[in-house]
C-alpha positions as CSV (number, residue, x, y, z in Angstrom):
1,M,16.5,5.7,-9.8
2,A,14.2,3.0,-8.3
3,C,15.4,0.7,-5.6
4,V,12.8,-2.2,-5.1
5,L,12.3,-5.1,-2.7
6,Y,10.3,-7.7,-4.3
7,F,9.0,-10.8,-2.0
8,G,8.2,-13.8,-4.7
9,G,7.1,-17.1,-3.9
10,D,10.3,-18.8,-2.9
11,K,12.9,-15.9,-4.1
12,L,13.8,-12.5,-2.4
13,S,14.8,-9.9,-4.9
14,L,16.5,-6.8,-4.7
15,I,16.5,-4.5,-7.9
16,T,18.1,-1.4,-9.0
17,A,16.7,0.4,-12.2
18,K,16.2,3.9,-13.9
19,P,13.7,5.7,-16.0
20,S,14.1,5.3,-20.1
21,V,11.8,6.6,-22.8
22,N,7.7,6.3,-22.9
23,Q,7.1,5.1,-19.6
24,T,9.9,2.1,-19.3
25,F,12.9,1.2,-17.8
26,V,16.1,-0.2,-17.2
27,T,17.4,-2.8,-14.8
28,K,20.8,-1.5,-13.7
29,S,21.6,-4.4,-10.9
30,W,19.5,-7.4,-9.6
31,A,20.4,-10.0,-7.3
32,G,18.0,-12.5,-6.0
33,L,18.1,-15.3,-3.3
34,P,15.8,-18.1,-2.3
35,Y,13.8,-17.8,1.3
36,S,11.0,-19.8,3.0
37,G,8.6,-18.0,1.6
38,I,4.7,-16.6,3.2
39,V,2.2,-18.9,4.2
40,G,-0.8,-18.4,6.1
41,G,0.0,-14.6,5.8
42,E,3.4,-15.1,7.6
43,F,6.9,-15.3,7.2
44,V,7.9,-18.8,7.4
45,D,11.0,-18.2,8.6
46,S,11.4,-13.8,9.4
47,S,14.6,-14.9,11.1
48,E,16.5,-15.5,8.4
49,L,15.5,-12.2,6.4
50,P,18.2,-10.1,7.9
51,K,21.0,-12.1,6.6
52,I,19.3,-12.3,3.4
53,V,18.5,-8.8,2.8
54,S,22.1,-8.0,3.8
55,K,23.5,-10.4,1.1
56,L,21.3,-8.1,-1.2
57,V,22.1,-5.4,-0.6
58,S,26.0,-6.3,-0.6
59,S,25.3,-7.6,-4.3
60,V,23.8,-4.9,-5.6
61,T,25.3,-0.8,-6.7
62,L,22.8,1.1,-4.8
63,P,22.4,4.9,-5.6
64,T,23.8,7.2,-2.5
65,L,20.8,8.2,0.1
66,S,18.7,5.9,-1.8
67,K,14.9,5.1,-1.1
68,L,13.6,1.4,-1.0
69,T,10.4,0.5,-2.0
70,V,9.4,-2.7,-0.8
71,A,6.7,-4.8,-3.1
72,V,3.9,-5.9,-0.2
73,P,2.0,-9.1,-0.7
74,P,-1.4,-8.9,-0.9
75,C,-1.5,-10.9,2.0
76,F,-0.3,-8.4,4.4
77,C,-2.8,-5.7,3.2
78,S,-6.2,-5.0,4.4
79,V,-8.4,-1.6,2.6
80,K,-11.3,-0.2,4.2
81,V,-13.5,2.1,2.5
82,T,-15.6,4.8,4.1
83,Q,-18.2,7.9,2.8
84,E,-16.5,11.1,4.5
85,K,-18.2,14.9,4.7
86,I,-17.5,18.0,5.6
87,S,-20.2,21.4,5.8
88,L,-18.4,24.1,4.6
89,K,-19.4,27.6,6.8
90,K,-19.9,29.3,3.7
91,P,-19.4,29.4,-0.1
92,K,-15.7,28.8,-1.1
93,K,-12.9,27.8,-3.5
94,I,-11.6,24.5,-2.3
95,T,-8.0,23.7,-1.1
96,Q,-5.7,21.2,-0.7
97,K,-6.1,21.5,3.0
98,D,-9.9,20.7,2.7
99,V,-9.3,17.6,0.9
100,T,-6.3,16.5,3.6
101,D,-8.8,17.3,6.1
102,L,-11.5,15.1,4.5
103,L,-9.5,11.9,3.2
104,N,-8.1,12.2,7.2
105,G,-5.1,10.0,6.0
106,G,-6.9,7.8,3.1
107,R,-6.7,8.3,-0.5
108,A,-9.9,9.4,-2.4
109,V,-11.7,7.2,-4.9
110,Y,-13.7,10.2,-5.8
111,F,-15.5,13.7,-4.7
112,K,-18.5,15.0,-4.6
113,I,-19.1,18.5,-4.2
114,D,-22.8,20.1,-2.9
115,G,-23.8,16.4,-4.0
116,G,-23.0,16.8,-7.5
117,K,-21.8,14.1,-9.8
118,P,-18.2,12.1,-8.6
119,I,-15.3,14.0,-9.4
120,L,-11.5,12.7,-9.3
121,D,-10.3,16.1,-7.8
122,A,-11.7,18.6,-6.1
123,V,-9.4,21.3,-5.4
124,G,-10.4,24.6,-7.4
125,Y,-13.7,23.4,-7.6
126,D,-16.1,26.3,-6.4
127,A,-18.4,25.1,-2.9
128,K,-21.9,26.1,-2.0
129,N,-22.3,24.0,1.2
130,I,-20.7,20.5,1.2
131,L,-17.5,18.6,0.1
132,E,-17.4,15.1,0.1
133,A,-15.4,11.4,-0.8
134,N,-15.3,8.0,-1.2
135,V,-12.0,7.4,0.7
136,S,-10.1,4.0,0.5
137,H,-8.2,3.4,4.0
138,L,-5.3,1.2,3.2
139,A,-3.4,-0.6,5.8
140,I,0.0,-2.7,5.9
141,A,0.4,-4.9,8.7
142,P,2.7,-3.8,11.3
143,E,4.5,-7.4,11.5
144,F,5.4,-7.1,7.6
145,C,6.7,-3.5,8.2
146,D,8.8,-4.2,11.0
147,A,10.2,-7.5,9.9
148,V,11.6,-5.3,6.5
149,N,12.6,-2.5,8.2
150,N,14.6,-4.9,11.1
151,C,16.3,-6.1,8.1
152,V,16.9,-2.6,6.4
153,G,18.3,-0.6,9.1
154,R,20.1,2.3,8.3
155,K,21.2,1.2,4.7
156,F,18.6,3.3,3.1
157,A,17.2,6.8,3.4
158,K,13.8,6.2,2.9
159,V,11.5,3.2,2.8
160,E,7.7,2.9,1.0
161,F,6.0,0.0,1.3
162,I,3.7,-0.2,-2.3
163,P,0.8,-3.0,-2.4
164,T,2.0,-5.1,-5.2
165,V,-2.0,-5.6,-6.5
166,L,-2.0,-2.2,-6.5
167,A,1.0,-1.6,-8.7
168,E,-0.3,-4.8,-11.0
169,A,-3.0,-3.0,-11.5
170,T,-2.2,0.5,-12.3
171,Y,0.2,-1.3,-14.8
172,L,-1.7,-3.7,-16.4
173,I,-5.6,-2.6,-16.4
174,D,-6.4,1.1,-18.9
175,T,-7.4,3.9,-17.1
176,Y,-10.3,4.5,-17.9
177,V,-11.5,0.8,-17.5
178,R,-10.3,1.3,-13.6
179,D,-12.3,4.5,-13.2
180,A,-15.5,2.3,-14.2
181,T,-14.2,-0.2,-11.4
182,C,-13.1,-3.4,-12.4
183,V,-11.3,-6.5,-10.4
184,L,-8.3,-8.1,-10.9
185,L,-7.4,-11.8,-9.6
186,S,-3.8,-11.7,-8.9
187,C,-1.8,-15.4,-8.4
188,K,0.7,-15.8,-6.6
189,M,2.7,-18.9,-5.9
190,F,0.5,-19.5,-2.2
191,T,-2.3,-17.1,-2.4
192,T,-5.3,-15.7,-5.6
193,T,-6.1,-12.6,-4.4
194,V,-9.0,-10.6,-5.7
195,A,-8.9,-7.1,-5.4
196,V,-11.5,-4.4,-6.7
197,I,-10.1,-1.5,-8.2
198,S,-11.5,2.0,-8.8
199,G,-9.4,4.6,-10.1
200,D,-6.1,4.4,-8.4
201,Q,-7.7,3.2,-5.5
202,L,-8.1,-0.4,-3.6
203,V,-11.9,-0.6,-2.6
204,A,-11.9,-4.3,-1.7
205,L,-9.4,-6.8,-1.0
206,E,-9.7,-10.7,-0.5
207,T,-7.1,-13.4,-0.4
208,V,-7.5,-17.0,-0.8
209,E,-4.8,-19.2,1.3
210,M,-4.2,-21.1,-2.7
211,G,-2.0,-20.8,-5.2
212,T,0.5,-23.1,-7.6
213,A,2.3,-24.4,-4.8
214,H,-1.3,-26.2,-3.4
215,V,-1.7,-28.1,-6.9
216,I,1.8,-29.3,-7.2
217,N,1.7,-30.3,-3.4
218,D,-1.9,-32.1,-4.5
219,I,0.1,-33.8,-7.5
220,S,2.9,-34.9,-5.3
221,L,0.7,-36.2,-2.6
222,V,-1.5,-38.3,-5.2
223,L,1.3,-39.8,-7.4
224,N,3.5,-40.5,-4.8
225,V,6.3,-38.3,-6.0
226,N,8.7,-35.6,-5.1
227,Y,8.2,-31.7,-5.5
228,N,10.2,-31.3,-8.0
229,L,9.0,-34.0,-10.2
230,A,5.4,-32.6,-9.7
231,K,6.6,-29.5,-10.5
232,E,7.7,-30.8,-13.9
233,M,4.6,-33.0,-14.5
234,L,2.5,-30.0,-14.4
235,D,4.6,-27.8,-16.3
236,R,4.0,-29.5,-19.4
237,N,0.9,-30.6,-18.6
238,D,0.9,-34.1,-18.0
239,P,-2.0,-36.0,-19.0
240,S,-2.0,-38.1,-15.6
241,V,-2.5,-34.7,-13.6
242,T,-5.3,-33.0,-15.4
243,E,-8.0,-34.3,-12.8
244,I,-6.0,-33.4,-9.7
245,V,-5.6,-29.9,-11.4
246,T,-8.9,-29.5,-12.4
247,A,-9.9,-30.5,-8.4
248,R,-8.0,-27.9,-7.0
249,I,-9.0,-25.2,-9.6
250,E,-12.6,-26.0,-8.9
251,D,-12.6,-26.0,-5.3
252,L,-10.2,-22.1,-5.6
253,A,-13.1,-21.5,-8.0
254,E,-16.1,-21.8,-5.6
255,Q,-13.7,-20.1,-2.9
256,L,-13.6,-16.8,-5.1
257,L,-16.9,-17.0,-5.6
258,T,-17.3,-17.0,-1.9
259,A,-15.1,-14.1,-1.8
260,I,-16.8,-12.1,-4.5
261,N,-20.4,-12.7,-3.2
262,A,-19.2,-11.9,0.4
263,T,-17.8,-8.8,-1.1
264,D,-20.2,-7.6,-3.6
265,K,-22.2,-9.5,-6.0
266,T,-22.8,-6.6,-8.6
267,L,-19.0,-7.0,-9.2
268,F,-19.6,-9.8,-11.6
269,N,-21.3,-7.0,-13.9
270,R,-17.4,-5.2,-13.8
271,P,-14.8,-6.3,-16.0
272,F,-12.8,-9.5,-14.5
273,F,-8.1,-9.5,-15.5
274,M,-6.7,-12.2,-13.9
275,G,-2.0,-12.2,-14.3
276,G,1.1,-13.3,-11.9
277,G,2.3,-16.1,-13.7
278,H,1.4,-18.7,-11.0
279,I,-2.2,-20.7,-11.4
280,D,-3.3,-18.6,-14.0
281,A,-0.5,-20.3,-16.4
282,I,-2.6,-23.4,-16.0
283,P,-4.2,-23.5,-19.2
284,T,-7.2,-25.0,-17.8
285,V,-7.5,-22.6,-15.3
286,H,-9.4,-19.9,-17.2
287,E,-12.3,-22.0,-18.7
288,I,-13.1,-23.8,-15.1
289,L,-12.9,-20.0,-13.5
290,E,-15.3,-18.4,-16.1
291,G,-17.9,-21.3,-15.5
292,V,-17.8,-21.2,-11.9
293,L,-18.2,-17.4,-11.5
294,D,-19.8,-16.9,-14.8
295,V,-17.7,-13.7,-16.4
296,K,-15.8,-13.2,-19.0
297,I,-12.2,-12.9,-17.9
298,V,-9.0,-11.2,-19.7
299,P,-6.1,-12.2,-19.3
300,L,-3.2,-9.8,-18.6
301,V,1.2,-10.3,-19.7
302,H,4.0,-7.9,-19.2
303,P,2.8,-4.8,-21.9
304,L,6.6,-4.8,-23.2
305,T,7.3,-8.2,-23.5
306,E,3.9,-10.2,-23.6
307,S,5.3,-12.7,-21.1
308,N,3.9,-14.3,-18.1
309,D,6.9,-15.1,-15.9
310,P,6.0,-15.8,-12.5
311,D,6.3,-12.9,-10.4
312,G,8.1,-11.1,-13.0
313,V,5.4,-8.9,-14.4
314,S,4.2,-8.2,-10.8
315,R,7.9,-7.1,-10.0
316,D,8.1,-4.7,-13.2
317,A,4.7,-3.3,-12.2
318,V,6.1,-2.6,-8.8
319,I,9.6,-1.0,-10.5
320,S,7.4,1.1,-12.7
321,T,5.5,2.5,-9.6
322,A,8.3,3.2,-7.6
323,L,9.6,5.6,-10.8
324,F,6.7,6.7,-12.4
325,N,3.6,7.3,-9.8
């Protein structure tokens, strides 16, 4: 059984689910409440979280001594990749302790033994002189962890933090594609994130503070309508919003281009994917982004329902990761 706390664009959700056949799951209970959201990498109102979480916990049926898996928004994550190496005193068979010492708290993207070809696991291999690894060090902002832990208190036996963007990648993109490195554009209500994935690890992460909410706000300001009406006009693709939307998407595209160029220009030769159910759901987005970035972008949808509900695919990706990884 898994229990997941998910931070959506404007709603905080608590879900319990159990495994089913063929790596699927069944939702046992679900509760969601509105919250003020996350803007600029910070909670708009962190003081509201304990009360909201308490209400959510009382609304679902929790398993005894349950573990809570917390979906971490990408704006609270950072990653650094290092090259680690140890020299062996004599030829030996690599042990788990050797690997643990080498990684030093990080997670291996790949290993090399005696300068050989990259491999995904080194345990059990014979080595003569050198064991090295490309290591991903993922960090989650302490203020996010503190805010969640202060809310949870003693309600759960253990709390685990999982980056939503990594869960999305492993849930939605085939292993053989990830093993060769790929790029995921993860779209949220207030942000769009460029995530570079190699195998099962993040190797680069850049978040642009721009999402669906910014498009809706532009429509509201330019046409002098309230936020809800502006959202309705965007959802029905009203012709009066076309130029406004295009201008904002072009701005986003340029910022994503800058972020990717600053990370690694060779990424433009890798497969690009996009999902999240927010800005990627706007009909013209793919065409504009593909034109500016000069890449082919593959749209992602839920593998079971083929839907692209806002936050829905991301939430299910975290649930699946909590249950099966």
